[in-house]
C-alpha positions in Angstrom: 0.0 0.0 0.0 1.5 3.3 -1.1 1.6 6.4 1.0 -0.3 9.5 -0.1 2.1 11.9 -1.7 1.5 15.5 -0.6 2.9 16.9 -3.9 0.6 14.8 -6.0 -2.4 15.6 -3.7 -1.5 19.3 -4.0 -1.4 19.0 -7.8 -4.8 17.3 -7.8 -6.3 20.2 -5.7 -4.7 22.8 -7.9 -5.8 21.1 -11.1 -9.3 20.6 -9.9 -9.8 24.1 -8.6 -8.2 25.8 -11.6 -9.8 23.6 -14.1 -13.3 24.0 -12.6 -13.0 27.8 -12.7 -11.8 27.7 -16.3 -14.6 25.4 -17.2 -17.2 27.6 -15.6 -15.8 30.6 -17.4 -15.7 28.9 -20.7 -19.3 27.5 -20.5 -20.5 31.1 -20.0 -19.1 31.8 -23.4 -20.2 28.6 -25.1 -23.6 27.9 -23.5 -24.6 31.0 -21.5 -24.3 29.0 -18.3 -23.7 30.8 -15.0 -25.0 34.1 -16.3 -22.9 34.2 -19.4 -23.9 35.4 -22.8 -23.7 32.2 -24.8 -21.9 31.9 -28.1 -23.9 34.5 -30.0 -23.6 37.3 -27.5 -19.9 36.4 -26.8 -19.3 36.5 -30.5 -20.7 40.0 -30.8 -18.7 41.1 -27.8 -15.5 39.6 -29.3 -16.1 41.5 -32.5 -16.6 44.7 -30.5 -13.3 44.1 -28.7 -11.5 43.6 -32.0 -11.3 39.8 -32.2 -12.3 38.9 -35.7 -14.1 36.9 -36.8 -16.1 37.1 -33.6 -17.8 33.7 -33.7 -14.6 31.8 -34.3 -12.9 33.9 -31.6 -15.7 33.2 -29.1 -15.6 29.5 -30.0 -11.8 29.3 -29.6 -11.8 31.1 -26.3 -14.7 29.0 -25.0 -13.2 25.7 -26.1 -9.7 26.7 -24.7 -11.2 27.5 -21.3 -13.8 24.7 -21.1 -11.8 22.0 -22.8 -8.5 23.0 -21.2 -10.2 23.2 -17.8 -11.9 19.8 -18.2 -8.6 18.2 -19.2 -6.8 19.8 -16.2 -9.5 18.5 -13.8 -9.0 15.0 -15.3 -5.2 15.3 -15.5 -5.3 14.2 -19.1 -3.0 15.5 -21.8 -1.9 18.0 -19.2 0.7 19.9 -21.3 -1.9 20.5 -24.0 -4.6 21.4 -21.4 -2.3 23.9 -19.7 -1.1 25.4 -22.9 -4.7 25.8 -24.3 -6.0 27.4 -21.2 -3.0 29.7 -20.9 -3.4 30.8 -24.5 -7.0 31.6 -24.0 -6.1 33.7 -21.0 -3.5 35.6 -23.0 -6.4 37.0 -25.1 -8.3 37.9 -22.0 -5.2 39.7 -20.6 -5.0 41.8 -23.8 -8.5 43.0 -23.2 -8.0 43.9 -19.6 -4.4 45.3 -19.8 -5.5 48.9 -20.6 -7.2 49.0 -17.2 -4.0 48.2 -15.3 -3.1 45.2 -13.2 -5.7 44.9 -10.4 -9.1 43.2 -11.0 -11.0 45.8 -8.9 -10.2 48.4 -11.6 -11.0 45.9 -14.5 -7.4 45.0 -14.9 -5.7 41.8 -16.0 -4.9 40.3 -12.6 -7.5 37.5 -12.7 -7.0 36.2 -16.2 -3.2 36.4 -15.8 -3.4 34.4 -12.6 -5.5 31.7 -14.3 -3.2 31.6 -17.3 0.0 31.4 -15.3 -1.6 28.7 -13.0 -2.7 26.6 -16.0 0.7 27.0 -17.7 2.5 25.9 -14.5 0.3 22.8 -14.2 1.0 22.0 -17.8 4.7 22.3 -17.2 4.7 20.4 -13.9 2.5 17.6 -15.0 -0.7 16.3 -13.5 0.9 14.1 -10.8 0.0 10.6 -9.6 -3.7 11.2 -9.1 -4.5 11.7 -12.8 -5.5 10.0 -16.0 -2.1 10.9 -17.4 -0.6 8.7 -14.7 -3.2 6.0 -15.2 -2.6 5.8 -18.9 1.2 5.6 -18.5 1.6 9.2 -19.7 0.5 8.4 -23.2 -0.7 12.0 -23.7 1.9 13.6 -21.5 5.2 13.3 -23.5 8.1 15.8 -23.6 7.5 16.5 -27.3 3.8 17.3 -26.6 4.9 19.8 -23.9 7.1 21.6 -26.4 4.6 21.4 -29.3 1.6 22.5 -27.2 3.3 25.5 -25.6 5.0 26.6 -28.8 1.7 26.4 -30.7 -0.3 28.1 -28.0 2.2 30.9 -27.7 2.3 31.5 -31.4 -1.5 31.4 -31.8 -2.0 33.8 -28.8 0.7 36.2 -30.1 -1.0 36.2 -33.6 -4.5 36.8 -32.2 -3.4 39.5 -29.8 -1.3 41.2 -32.5 -4.2 41.1 -35.0 -6.5 42.5 -32.4 -4.1 45.3 -31.5 -3.6 46.2 -35.2 -7.4 46.4 -35.8 -8.2 48.5 -32.7 -8.6 52.3 -33.0 -6.5 54.2 -30.5 -8.2 54.7 -27.2 -11.0 52.3 -28.0 -10.3 49.5 -25.5 -13.0 47.7 -23.6 -12.5 45.7 -20.4 -15.0 42.9 -20.0 
């Protein structure tokens, strides 16, 4: 009988909490749950914020948050899950950045924290209490970590740069 490993238990708690918050946030965008606008309203908001096309941007953000969060909770394909969630949060940070750092002023504190936490979990791995561990780390390979984070960073940079290029000066919205 093996002893409970505190590090693995901590990763389980961190994955579950972070993933659940990301899932709730993403399902607001996709389905309108928890007081969210759903895909159509989120798409319109994304267009207004300079993310074009709005529907595809809303879908990508919602899937990155919901899917990345669900995979984090399960501890499955953890590098890809962390990278997807971090990439989605990079877009949110770009929206909130003009308001400064702190969330009470509409700043980017909250999405940055979620993004950094998801990235850290993706880099650290899911731990013993996960589907990655149960499947012999089939979806948690070193090459996947490099590929997932490289692709997520490139996609996030392209989306944020495209948004910045298309925004008129002084017309920023914090949502």
